[in-house]
mmCIF file of the C-alpha atoms, coordinates in Angstrom:
data_MODEL
# 
_entry.id   MODEL 
# 
loop_
_atom_site.group_PDB 
_atom_site.id 
_atom_site.type_symbol 
_atom_site.label_atom_id 
_atom_site.label_alt_id 
_atom_site.label_comp_id 
_atom_site.label_asym_id 
_atom_site.label_entity_id 
_atom_site.label_seq_id 
_atom_site.pdbx_PDB_ins_code 
_atom_site.Cartn_x 
_atom_site.Cartn_y 
_atom_site.Cartn_z 
_atom_site.occupancy 
_atom_site.B_iso_or_equiv 
_atom_site.pdbx_formal_charge 
_atom_site.auth_seq_id 
_atom_site.auth_comp_id 
_atom_site.auth_asym_id 
_atom_site.auth_atom_id 
_atom_site.pdbx_PDB_model_num 
ATOM 1   C CA . MET A 1 1   ? 11.427  -7.978  -14.648 1.00 0.00 ? 1   MET A CA 1 
ATOM 2   C CA . LYS A 1 2   ? 9.386   -11.042 -16.130 1.00 0.00 ? 2   LYS A CA 1 
ATOM 3   C CA . THR A 1 3   ? 5.839   -10.177 -14.414 1.00 0.00 ? 3   THR A CA 1 
ATOM 4   C CA . VAL A 1 4   ? 3.790   -12.996 -16.316 1.00 0.00 ? 4   VAL A CA 1 
ATOM 5   C CA . GLY A 1 5   ? 1.807   -14.849 -13.364 1.00 0.00 ? 5   GLY A CA 1 
ATOM 6   C CA . ARG A 1 6   ? 4.007   -12.881 -10.539 1.00 0.00 ? 6   ARG A CA 1 
ATOM 7   C CA . PHE A 1 7   ? 1.196   -10.371 -9.793  1.00 0.00 ? 7   PHE A CA 1 
ATOM 8   C CA . ARG A 1 8   ? -1.063  -12.662 -8.495  1.00 0.00 ? 8   ARG A CA 1 
ATOM 9   C CA . THR A 1 9   ? -2.380  -10.651 -5.215  1.00 0.00 ? 9   THR A CA 1 
ATOM 10  C CA . ALA A 1 10  ? -5.858  -8.804  -5.933  1.00 0.00 ? 10  ALA A CA 1 
ATOM 11  C CA . LEU A 1 11  ? -5.366  -5.632  -4.000  1.00 0.00 ? 11  LEU A CA 1 
ATOM 12  C CA . GLU A 1 12  ? -8.220  -2.400  -3.606  1.00 0.00 ? 12  GLU A CA 1 
ATOM 13  C CA . LEU A 1 13  ? -6.209  0.872   -4.066  1.00 0.00 ? 13  LEU A CA 1 
ATOM 14  C CA . MET A 1 14  ? -7.755  3.370   -1.656  1.00 0.00 ? 14  MET A CA 1 
ATOM 15  C CA . THR A 1 15  ? -7.280  7.402   -2.050  1.00 0.00 ? 15  THR A CA 1 
ATOM 16  C CA . PRO A 1 16  ? -7.599  9.469   0.682   1.00 0.00 ? 16  PRO A CA 1 
ATOM 17  C CA . THR A 1 17  ? -11.084 11.545  1.586   1.00 0.00 ? 17  THR A CA 1 
ATOM 18  C CA . ASP A 1 18  ? -11.464 14.272  3.485   1.00 0.00 ? 18  ASP A CA 1 
ATOM 19  C CA . VAL A 1 19  ? -15.405 14.268  4.707   1.00 0.00 ? 19  VAL A CA 1 
ATOM 20  C CA . PRO A 1 20  ? -16.268 17.572  7.189   1.00 0.00 ? 20  PRO A CA 1 
ATOM 21  C CA . ASP A 1 21  ? -16.812 16.443  10.894  1.00 0.00 ? 21  ASP A CA 1 
ATOM 22  C CA . GLY A 1 22  ? -19.552 18.892  12.028  1.00 0.00 ? 22  GLY A CA 1 
ATOM 23  C CA . ALA A 1 23  ? -17.187 21.313  14.103  1.00 0.00 ? 23  ALA A CA 1 
ATOM 24  C CA . GLY A 1 24  ? -15.402 22.905  10.738  1.00 0.00 ? 24  GLY A CA 1 
ATOM 25  C CA . GLY A 1 25  ? -12.102 20.408  10.550  1.00 0.00 ? 25  GLY A CA 1 
ATOM 26  C CA . VAL A 1 26  ? -12.427 17.116  8.716   1.00 0.00 ? 26  VAL A CA 1 
ATOM 27  C CA . ALA A 1 27  ? -11.859 13.672  9.141   1.00 0.00 ? 27  ALA A CA 1 
ATOM 28  C CA . ARG A 1 28  ? -9.665  12.022  6.742   1.00 0.00 ? 28  ARG A CA 1 
ATOM 29  C CA . SER A 1 29  ? -10.573 8.761   5.539   1.00 0.00 ? 29  SER A CA 1 
ATOM 30  C CA . HIS A 1 30  ? -9.946  5.958   2.320   1.00 0.00 ? 30  HIS A CA 1 
ATOM 31  C CA . ALA A 1 31  ? -12.261 4.975   -0.045  1.00 0.00 ? 31  ALA A CA 1 
ATOM 32  C CA . THR A 1 32  ? -11.041 2.412   -2.574  1.00 0.00 ? 32  THR A CA 1 
ATOM 33  C CA . THR A 1 33  ? -10.864 3.903   -5.827  1.00 0.00 ? 33  THR A CA 1 
ATOM 34  C CA . ALA A 1 34  ? -9.396  0.774   -8.311  1.00 0.00 ? 34  ALA A CA 1 
ATOM 35  C CA . SER A 1 35  ? -8.069  -2.890  -8.101  1.00 0.00 ? 35  SER A CA 1 
ATOM 36  C CA . VAL A 1 36  ? -4.957  -3.866  -8.822  1.00 0.00 ? 36  VAL A CA 1 
ATOM 37  C CA . TRP A 1 37  ? -2.695  -6.948  -9.187  1.00 0.00 ? 37  TRP A CA 1 
ATOM 38  C CA . ALA A 1 38  ? 0.255   -6.870  -7.344  1.00 0.00 ? 38  ALA A CA 1 
ATOM 39  C CA . LEU A 1 39  ? 3.435   -9.024  -6.529  1.00 0.00 ? 39  LEU A CA 1 
ATOM 40  C CA . VAL A 1 40  ? 3.410   -8.321  -2.287  1.00 0.00 ? 40  VAL A CA 1 
ATOM 41  C CA . GLU A 1 41  ? 6.996   -9.380  -1.067  1.00 0.00 ? 41  GLU A CA 1 
ATOM 42  C CA . PRO A 1 42  ? 7.402   -8.835  3.054   1.00 0.00 ? 42  PRO A CA 1 
ATOM 43  C CA . LEU A 1 43  ? 10.511  -7.450  4.100   1.00 0.00 ? 43  LEU A CA 1 
ATOM 44  C CA . LYS A 1 44  ? 11.379  -7.368  7.330   1.00 0.00 ? 44  LYS A CA 1 
ATOM 45  C CA . ALA A 1 45  ? 9.540   -6.648  10.921  1.00 0.00 ? 45  ALA A CA 1 
ATOM 46  C CA . LEU A 1 46  ? 10.835  -4.214  13.442  1.00 0.00 ? 46  LEU A CA 1 
ATOM 47  C CA . PRO A 1 47  ? 13.773  -5.119  15.352  1.00 0.00 ? 47  PRO A CA 1 
ATOM 48  C CA . GLY A 1 48  ? 12.059  -6.903  18.109  1.00 0.00 ? 48  GLY A CA 1 
ATOM 49  C CA . GLN A 1 49  ? 8.865   -7.215  17.117  1.00 0.00 ? 49  GLN A CA 1 
ATOM 50  C CA . ALA A 1 50  ? 7.133   -10.533 16.202  1.00 0.00 ? 50  ALA A CA 1 
ATOM 51  C CA . MET A 1 51  ? 4.725   -10.453 13.417  1.00 0.00 ? 51  MET A CA 1 
ATOM 52  C CA . ASP A 1 52  ? 1.757   -10.878 15.237  1.00 0.00 ? 52  ASP A CA 1 
ATOM 53  C CA . GLN A 1 53  ? 2.244   -8.718  18.387  1.00 0.00 ? 53  GLN A CA 1 
ATOM 54  C CA . GLU A 1 54  ? 0.355   -5.706  18.859  1.00 0.00 ? 54  GLU A CA 1 
ATOM 55  C CA . GLY A 1 55  ? 1.845   -2.398  17.811  1.00 0.00 ? 55  GLY A CA 1 
ATOM 56  C CA . ALA A 1 56  ? 4.536   -4.223  15.351  1.00 0.00 ? 56  ALA A CA 1 
ATOM 57  C CA . THR A 1 57  ? 5.032   -3.101  12.334  1.00 0.00 ? 57  THR A CA 1 
ATOM 58  C CA . ILE A 1 58  ? 5.771   -5.158  8.849   1.00 0.00 ? 58  ILE A CA 1 
ATOM 59  C CA . THR A 1 59  ? 7.711   -3.397  6.006   1.00 0.00 ? 59  THR A CA 1 
ATOM 60  C CA . HIS A 1 60  ? 6.673   -4.756  2.604   1.00 0.00 ? 60  HIS A CA 1 
ATOM 61  C CA . ARG A 1 61  ? 7.441   -3.842  -1.055  1.00 0.00 ? 61  ARG A CA 1 
ATOM 62  C CA . ILE A 1 62  ? 4.713   -4.058  -3.126  1.00 0.00 ? 62  ILE A CA 1 
ATOM 63  C CA . THR A 1 63  ? 5.176   -3.677  -6.868  1.00 0.00 ? 63  THR A CA 1 
ATOM 64  C CA . ILE A 1 64  ? 2.132   -2.773  -9.427  1.00 0.00 ? 64  ILE A CA 1 
ATOM 65  C CA . ARG A 1 65  ? 1.679   -1.917  -13.034 1.00 0.00 ? 65  ARG A CA 1 
ATOM 66  C CA . PHE A 1 66  ? 2.442   1.926   -13.516 1.00 0.00 ? 66  PHE A CA 1 
ATOM 67  C CA . ARG A 1 67  ? -0.589  3.982   -12.750 1.00 0.00 ? 67  ARG A CA 1 
ATOM 68  C CA . THR A 1 68  ? -0.106  7.855   -12.049 1.00 0.00 ? 68  THR A CA 1 
ATOM 69  C CA . ASP A 1 69  ? -2.224  8.111   -9.224  1.00 0.00 ? 69  ASP A CA 1 
ATOM 70  C CA . VAL A 1 70  ? -0.511  6.240   -7.186  1.00 0.00 ? 70  VAL A CA 1 
ATOM 71  C CA . ASP A 1 71  ? 1.784   8.396   -3.792  1.00 0.00 ? 71  ASP A CA 1 
ATOM 72  C CA . SER A 1 72  ? 2.806   8.185   -0.287  1.00 0.00 ? 72  SER A CA 1 
ATOM 73  C CA . ALA A 1 73  ? -1.081  8.844   0.260   1.00 0.00 ? 73  ALA A CA 1 
ATOM 74  C CA . VAL A 1 74  ? -2.389  6.359   -0.791  1.00 0.00 ? 74  VAL A CA 1 
ATOM 75  C CA . ARG A 1 75  ? -2.960  2.618   0.821   1.00 0.00 ? 75  ARG A CA 1 
ATOM 76  C CA . PHE A 1 76  ? -3.525  -0.683  -0.512  1.00 0.00 ? 76  PHE A CA 1 
ATOM 77  C CA . ARG A 1 77  ? -6.204  -3.192  1.284   1.00 0.00 ? 77  ARG A CA 1 
ATOM 78  C CA . HIS A 1 78  ? -6.244  -6.753  1.137   1.00 0.00 ? 78  HIS A CA 1 
ATOM 79  C CA . GLY A 1 79  ? -9.130  -8.202  3.365   1.00 0.00 ? 79  GLY A CA 1 
ATOM 80  C CA . ASP A 1 80  ? -8.387  -6.757  6.697   1.00 0.00 ? 80  ASP A CA 1 
ATOM 81  C CA . ARG A 1 81  ? -4.962  -6.454  6.110   1.00 0.00 ? 81  ARG A CA 1 
ATOM 82  C CA . VAL A 1 82  ? -3.738  -2.391  5.162   1.00 0.00 ? 82  VAL A CA 1 
ATOM 83  C CA . PHE A 1 83  ? -0.651  -1.011  3.622   1.00 0.00 ? 83  PHE A CA 1 
ATOM 84  C CA . ARG A 1 84  ? 0.229   2.047   4.019   1.00 0.00 ? 84  ARG A CA 1 
ATOM 85  C CA . VAL A 1 85  ? 2.528   3.379   1.054   1.00 0.00 ? 85  VAL A CA 1 
ATOM 86  C CA . THR A 1 86  ? 5.717   5.422   2.273   1.00 0.00 ? 86  THR A CA 1 
ATOM 87  C CA . ALA A 1 87  ? 7.663   5.459   -0.839  1.00 0.00 ? 87  ALA A CA 1 
ATOM 88  C CA . VAL A 1 88  ? 6.291   4.919   -5.050  1.00 0.00 ? 88  VAL A CA 1 
ATOM 89  C CA . HIS A 1 89  ? 9.718   4.596   -7.959  1.00 0.00 ? 89  HIS A CA 1 
ATOM 90  C CA . ASP A 1 90  ? 9.359   3.905   -11.643 1.00 0.00 ? 90  ASP A CA 1 
ATOM 91  C CA . PRO A 1 91  ? 12.565  1.725   -10.992 1.00 0.00 ? 91  PRO A CA 1 
ATOM 92  C CA . ASP A 1 92  ? 13.754  1.467   -14.497 1.00 0.00 ? 92  ASP A CA 1 
ATOM 93  C CA . GLY A 1 93  ? 11.931  4.728   -15.349 1.00 0.00 ? 93  GLY A CA 1 
ATOM 94  C CA . ARG A 1 94  ? 10.199  3.027   -18.541 1.00 0.00 ? 94  ARG A CA 1 
ATOM 95  C CA . ARG A 1 95  ? 6.556   3.596   -16.849 1.00 0.00 ? 95  ARG A CA 1 
ATOM 96  C CA . ARG A 1 96  ? 5.756   -0.159  -17.100 1.00 0.00 ? 96  ARG A CA 1 
ATOM 97  C CA . HIS A 1 97  ? 5.747   -0.865  -13.059 1.00 0.00 ? 97  HIS A CA 1 
ATOM 98  C CA . LEU A 1 98  ? 5.749   0.853   -9.549  1.00 0.00 ? 98  LEU A CA 1 
ATOM 99  C CA . VAL A 1 99  ? 7.762   -0.021  -6.372  1.00 0.00 ? 99  VAL A CA 1 
ATOM 100 C CA . CYS A 1 100 ? 5.969   0.673   -3.465  1.00 0.00 ? 100 CYS A CA 1 
ATOM 101 C CA . LEU A 1 101 ? 7.596   0.469   -0.420  1.00 0.00 ? 101 LEU A CA 1 
ATOM 102 C CA . CYS A 1 102 ? 4.578   0.347   2.831   1.00 0.00 ? 102 CYS A CA 1 
ATOM 103 C CA . LYS A 1 103 ? 4.002   -0.473  6.293   1.00 0.00 ? 103 LYS A CA 1 
ATOM 104 C CA . GLU A 1 104 ? 1.510   -2.977  7.359   1.00 0.00 ? 104 GLU A CA 1 
ATOM 105 C CA . PRO A 1 105 ? 0.668   -2.094  11.605  1.00 0.00 ? 105 PRO A CA 1 
ATOM 106 C CA . LYS A 1 106 ? -0.875  -4.957  13.142  1.00 0.00 ? 106 LYS A CA 1 
ATOM 107 C CA . ALA A 1 107 ? -3.382  -3.380  15.685  1.00 0.00 ? 107 ALA A CA 1 
# 
């Protein structure tokens, strides 16, 4: 895959952090830990749902340069948009790129 110029979307990589909630439990939030350049490709909206409809979910394929700290617990953010990672794989096993399948829920 030739990538020169294709990774043109700057995303924030957000990792989960657990914060005590004061009642003996924890509240999970996500904090920005890095900025990455990515190729973001929308795949589909769930059947019967428009992209701008409340409750809709859009799926994306996000390709980034290989990192060891990306798994299904992380999220990407681009402005107000949040992409929840559902699967990650190294497409050719050469540790050059990661392909992340993501969901972008619409509030």
